[in-house]
PyMOL commands that place a pseudoatom at each C-alpha (Angstrom):
pseudoatom trace, name=CA, resn=MET, resi=1, chain=A, elem=C, hetatm=0, pos=[173.851, 123.256, 179.503]
pseudoatom trace, name=CA, resn=LYS, resi=2, chain=A, elem=C, hetatm=0, pos=[172.522, 126.571, 178.212]
pseudoatom trace, name=CA, resn=ARG, resi=3, chain=A, elem=C, hetatm=0, pos=[172.154, 127.160, 174.496]
pseudoatom trace, name=CA, resn=GLY, resi=4, chain=A, elem=C, hetatm=0, pos=[175.266, 128.741, 172.970]
pseudoatom trace, name=CA, resn=ILE, resi=5, chain=A, elem=C, hetatm=0, pos=[177.533, 127.369, 175.750]
pseudoatom trace, name=CA, resn=MET, resi=6, chain=A, elem=C, hetatm=0, pos=[179.873, 124.443, 175.190]
pseudoatom trace, name=CA, resn=SER, resi=7, chain=A, elem=C, hetatm=0, pos=[182.360, 122.639, 177.346]
pseudoatom trace, name=CA, resn=ARG, resi=8, chain=A, elem=C, hetatm=0, pos=[185.946, 121.910, 176.424]
pseudoatom trace, name=CA, resn=GLY, resi=9, chain=A, elem=C, hetatm=0, pos=[188.166, 120.102, 178.881]
pseudoatom trace, name=CA, resn=GLY, resi=10, chain=A, elem=C, hetatm=0, pos=[185.907, 121.166, 181.751]
pseudoatom trace, name=CA, resn=GLU, resi=11, chain=A, elem=C, hetatm=0, pos=[186.063, 124.819, 180.643]
pseudoatom trace, name=CA, resn=ASN, resi=12, chain=A, elem=C, hetatm=0, pos=[182.848, 126.444, 179.495]
pseudoatom trace, name=CA, resn=MET, resi=13, chain=A, elem=C, hetatm=0, pos=[182.913, 128.877, 176.608]
pseudoatom trace, name=CA, resn=ASN, resi=14, chain=A, elem=C, hetatm=0, pos=[180.160, 130.459, 174.598]
pseudoatom trace, name=CA, resn=LEU, resi=15, chain=A, elem=C, hetatm=0, pos=[179.700, 129.758, 170.916]
pseudoatom trace, name=CA, resn=ILE, resi=16, chain=A, elem=C, hetatm=0, pos=[181.324, 133.009, 169.795]
pseudoatom trace, name=CA, resn=GLU, resi=17, chain=A, elem=C, hetatm=0, pos=[184.402, 132.335, 171.937]
pseudoatom trace, name=CA, resn=LYS, resi=18, chain=A, elem=C, hetatm=0, pos=[184.587, 128.854, 170.394]
pseudoatom trace, name=CA, resn=VAL, resi=19, chain=A, elem=C, hetatm=0, pos=[184.328, 130.253, 166.839]
pseudoatom trace, name=CA, resn=PHE, resi=20, chain=A, elem=C, hetatm=0, pos=[187.122, 132.768, 167.490]
pseudoatom trace, name=CA, resn=GLU, resi=21, chain=A, elem=C, hetatm=0, pos=[189.294, 130.090, 169.098]
pseudoatom trace, name=CA, resn=GLU, resi=22, chain=A, elem=C, hetatm=0, pos=[188.857, 127.770, 166.133]
pseudoatom trace, name=CA, resn=MET, resi=23, chain=A, elem=C, hetatm=0, pos=[189.546, 130.598, 163.678]
pseudoatom trace, name=CA, resn=SER, resi=24, chain=A, elem=C, hetatm=0, pos=[192.736, 131.565, 165.489]
pseudoatom trace, name=CA, resn=THR, resi=25, chain=A, elem=C, hetatm=0, pos=[194.084, 128.001, 165.443]
pseudoatom trace, name=CA, resn=ASP, resi=26, chain=A, elem=C, hetatm=0, pos=[193.068, 127.112, 161.876]
pseudoatom trace, name=CA, resn=ALA, resi=27, chain=A, elem=C, hetatm=0, pos=[196.094, 126.194, 159.752]
pseudoatom trace, name=CA, resn=ASP, resi=28, chain=A, elem=C, hetatm=0, pos=[194.520, 127.207, 156.433]
pseudoatom trace, name=CA, resn=GLY, resi=29, chain=A, elem=C, hetatm=0, pos=[195.543, 130.523, 154.906]
pseudoatom trace, name=CA, resn=ASN, resi=30, chain=A, elem=C, hetatm=0, pos=[193.413, 133.533, 155.837]
pseudoatom trace, name=CA, resn=GLU, resi=31, chain=A, elem=C, hetatm=0, pos=[193.415, 134.906, 152.291]
pseudoatom trace, name=CA, resn=LYS, resi=32, chain=A, elem=C, hetatm=0, pos=[191.925, 131.686, 150.915]
pseudoatom trace, name=CA, resn=GLN, resi=33, chain=A, elem=C, hetatm=0, pos=[189.286, 131.598, 153.649]
pseudoatom trace, name=CA, resn=ALA, resi=34, chain=A, elem=C, hetatm=0, pos=[188.433, 135.274, 153.138]
pseudoatom trace, name=CA, resn=ALA, resi=35, chain=A, elem=C, hetatm=0, pos=[187.969, 134.702, 149.413]
pseudoatom trace, name=CA, resn=ILE, resi=36, chain=A, elem=C, hetatm=0, pos=[185.638, 131.762, 150.099]
pseudoatom trace, name=CA, resn=VAL, resi=37, chain=A, elem=C, hetatm=0, pos=[183.535, 133.824, 152.526]
pseudoatom trace, name=CA, resn=GLU, resi=38, chain=A, elem=C, hetatm=0, pos=[183.277, 136.755, 150.119]
pseudoatom trace, name=CA, resn=ASP, resi=39, chain=A, elem=C, hetatm=0, pos=[182.499, 134.540, 147.108]
pseudoatom trace, name=CA, resn=GLU, resi=40, chain=A, elem=C, hetatm=0, pos=[179.766, 132.645, 148.967]
pseudoatom trace, name=CA, resn=TYR, resi=41, chain=A, elem=C, hetatm=0, pos=[178.245, 135.918, 150.143]
pseudoatom trace, name=CA, resn=MET, resi=42, chain=A, elem=C, hetatm=0, pos=[178.269, 137.495, 146.694]
pseudoatom trace, name=CA, resn=ASP, resi=43, chain=A, elem=C, hetatm=0, pos=[176.703, 134.346, 145.159]
pseudoatom trace, name=CA, resn=ALA, resi=44, chain=A, elem=C, hetatm=0, pos=[173.974, 134.188, 147.834]
pseudoatom trace, name=CA, resn=THR, resi=45, chain=A, elem=C, hetatm=0, pos=[170.409, 135.374, 147.346]
pseudoatom trace, name=CA, resn=LYS, resi=46, chain=A, elem=C, hetatm=0, pos=[169.354, 138.640, 149.016]
pseudoatom trace, name=CA, resn=ASP, resi=47, chain=A, elem=C, hetatm=0, pos=[167.591, 136.672, 151.785]
pseudoatom trace, name=CA, resn=GLN, resi=48, chain=A, elem=C, hetatm=0, pos=[170.701, 134.543, 152.343]
pseudoatom trace, name=CA, resn=GLN, resi=49, chain=A, elem=C, hetatm=0, pos=[172.856, 137.687, 152.442]
pseudoatom trace, name=CA, resn=LYS, resi=50, chain=A, elem=C, hetatm=0, pos=[170.544, 139.184, 155.079]
pseudoatom trace, name=CA, resn=ALA, resi=51, chain=A, elem=C, hetatm=0, pos=[170.920, 136.045, 157.212]
pseudoatom trace, name=CA, resn=ILE, resi=52, chain=A, elem=C, hetatm=0, pos=[174.704, 136.074, 156.812]
pseudoatom trace, name=CA, resn=ASP, resi=53, chain=A, elem=C, hetatm=0, pos=[174.772, 139.779, 157.712]
pseudoatom trace, name=CA, resn=ARG, resi=54, chain=A, elem=C, hetatm=0, pos=[172.791, 139.091, 160.911]
pseudoatom trace, name=CA, resn=VAL, resi=55, chain=A, elem=C, hetatm=0, pos=[175.308, 136.404, 161.906]
pseudoatom trace, name=CA, resn=PHE, resi=56, chain=A, elem=C, hetatm=0, pos=[178.263, 138.713, 161.266]
pseudoatom trace, name=CA, resn=ILE, resi=57, chain=A, elem=C, hetatm=0, pos=[176.589, 141.498, 163.254]
pseudoatom trace, name=CA, resn=ALA, resi=58, chain=A, elem=C, hetatm=0, pos=[176.199, 139.057, 166.153]
pseudoatom trace, name=CA, resn=LEU, resi=59, chain=A, elem=C, hetatm=0, pos=[179.864, 138.030, 165.852]
pseudoatom trace, name=CA, resn=CYS, resi=60, chain=A, elem=C, hetatm=0, pos=[181.583, 141.367, 165.388]
pseudoatom trace, name=CA, resn=GLY, resi=61, chain=A, elem=C, hetatm=0, pos=[179.043, 144.189, 165.269]
pseudoatom trace, name=CA, resn=TRP, resi=62, chain=A, elem=C, hetatm=0, pos=[179.321, 144.725, 161.496]
pseudoatom trace, name=CA, resn=SER, resi=63, chain=A, elem=C, hetatm=0, pos=[177.486, 143.171, 158.567]
pseudoatom trace, name=CA, resn=LEU, resi=64, chain=A, elem=C, hetatm=0, pos=[179.586, 141.248, 156.087]
pseudoatom trace, name=CA, resn=ARG, resi=65, chain=A, elem=C, hetatm=0, pos=[178.426, 143.697, 153.384]
pseudoatom trace, name=CA, resn=THR, resi=66, chain=A, elem=C, hetatm=0, pos=[179.923, 146.593, 155.392]
pseudoatom trace, name=CA, resn=LEU, resi=67, chain=A, elem=C, hetatm=0, pos=[183.158, 144.690, 156.011]
pseudoatom trace, name=CA, resn=ILE, resi=68, chain=A, elem=C, hetatm=0, pos=[183.515, 143.861, 152.315]
pseudoatom trace, name=CA, resn=LYS, resi=69, chain=A, elem=C, hetatm=0, pos=[182.861, 147.469, 151.310]
pseudoatom trace, name=CA, resn=GLY, resi=70, chain=A, elem=C, hetatm=0, pos=[185.390, 148.735, 153.852]
pseudoatom trace, name=CA, resn=HIS, resi=71, chain=A, elem=C, hetatm=0, pos=[187.994, 146.228, 152.745]
pseudoatom trace, name=CA, resn=LYS, resi=72, chain=A, elem=C, hetatm=0, pos=[187.638, 147.212, 149.092]
pseudoatom trace, name=CA, resn=ALA, resi=73, chain=A, elem=C, hetatm=0, pos=[187.502, 150.963, 149.703]
pseudoatom trace, name=CA, resn=THR, resi=74, chain=A, elem=C, hetatm=0, pos=[190.296, 153.411, 150.323]
pseudoatom trace, name=CA, resn=GLU, resi=75, chain=A, elem=C, hetatm=0, pos=[191.576, 154.383, 153.760]
pseudoatom trace, name=CA, resn=SER, resi=76, chain=A, elem=C, hetatm=0, pos=[189.075, 157.237, 153.810]
pseudoatom trace, name=CA, resn=TYR, resi=77, chain=A, elem=C, hetatm=0, pos=[186.158, 154.775, 153.891]
pseudoatom trace, name=CA, resn=ASN, resi=78, chain=A, elem=C, hetatm=0, pos=[183.528, 155.694, 156.463]
pseudoatom trace, name=CA, resn=PRO, resi=79, chain=A, elem=C, hetatm=0, pos=[180.810, 153.035, 157.031]
pseudoatom trace, name=CA, resn=TYR, resi=80, chain=A, elem=C, hetatm=0, pos=[178.533, 155.681, 158.578]
pseudoatom trace, name=CA, resn=LYS, resi=81, chain=A, elem=C, hetatm=0, pos=[178.113, 157.641, 155.336]
for i in range(1, 81): cmd.bond("trace and resi %d" % i, "trace and resi %d" % (i + 1))
show_as sticks, trace
zoom trace
């Protein structure tokens, strides 16, 4: 099987599809999970933050730093500034 592809019940899905599926079916509260992600990121070293940002860019096209800034900013936030 190719790297990044997994099988579930005979159905193949890539790793990103699997992550999103697991996130959508997780019973834990989103607010608690979001706080954990943000806290871990803010406590990480600069090199760790860069690695986390690369993963988030691969997952959704945005770095976690940009998502955090946008979440904390007003509605007029523009990540391209």
